[in-house]
C-alpha positions in Angstrom: 8.1 4.6 -13.4 7.1 8.3 -13.7 8.2 11.2 -11.6 5.4 13.1 -9.8 5.6 16.3 -7.8 3.4 16.9 -4.7 2.8 20.6 -4.0 0.9 21.4 -0.7 -1.1 24.3 0.5 -2.5 24.6 4.1 -4.1 27.9 3.6 -1.1 29.8 4.9 1.9 28.1 3.4 2.3 26.8 -0.1 5.2 24.3 -0.5 6.5 23.4 -4.0 8.0 19.9 -4.3 11.3 20.4 -6.1 12.4 16.7 -5.9 9.5 14.6 -7.0 8.8 10.9 -6.3 8.8 8.0 -8.7 5.6 5.9 -8.9 4.9 3.0 -11.2 1.3 4.2 -12.0 -0.7 7.4 -11.7 -3.1 5.5 -9.3 -0.1 5.0 -7.0 0.6 8.8 -7.1 -3.1 9.5 -6.5 -3.1 7.3 -3.4 0.1 9.0 -2.1 -1.5 12.4 -2.6 -4.6 11.5 -0.6 -2.5 9.9 2.1 -0.6 13.2 2.6 -3.7 15.1 3.6 -4.1 13.9 7.2 -0.4 14.6 8.1 -0.7 18.0 6.4 -3.7 18.8 8.6 -1.9 17.6 11.7 1.2 19.6 11.0 -0.8 22.9 10.9 -3.7 22.6 13.3 -6.2 25.3 12.2 -6.8 28.4 14.2 -10.0 29.1 12.4 -13.3 27.2 12.3 -12.7 26.2 8.7 -9.5 25.1 7.0 -8.7 23.7 3.6 -5.7 21.6 2.9 -4.7 20.8 -0.7 -2.2 18.5 -2.4 -1.6 19.1 -6.1 0.2 16.6 -8.2 2.3 17.6 -11.2 4.2 15.6 -13.8 7.9 16.3 -14.8 6.7 18.8 -17.5 4.9 20.8 -14.8 1.4 19.9 -15.9 -1.2 19.6 -13.1 -2.6 16.1 -13.1 -4.5 15.6 -9.9 -5.7 17.5 -6.8 -7.0 16.2 -3.5 -8.3 18.3 -0.6 -9.4 18.0 2.9 -11.7 20.5 4.6 -11.9 20.8 8.4 -15.0 22.5 9.8 -15.4 23.2 13.5 -18.3 24.8 15.3 -19.7 25.1 18.8 -23.2 23.6 19.1 
C-alpha cells in the first residue's frame, strides 16, 4: 500500500490534503481522483459559464503524480 494525497481546486478554493489515503496501486489512486470530480463540481456549483475543477495526486514525498480535471461549460443558445 502507498499513501496518496488528493489536492483539489474548484477555481476559487484550493484544498490541500494533509491526511492522505492508502491505495494498493497507483491505478486505484487514479480512479479515486477521477471519481472525486463530480462531487467537487456539485459542492461548488459554478456562477460563471465556464468552470474548471482539478484533482491533483501527490505521493508521500510531495511529488505530483497525476492530475484529473473536469470542465463545465454553459451557454444560452
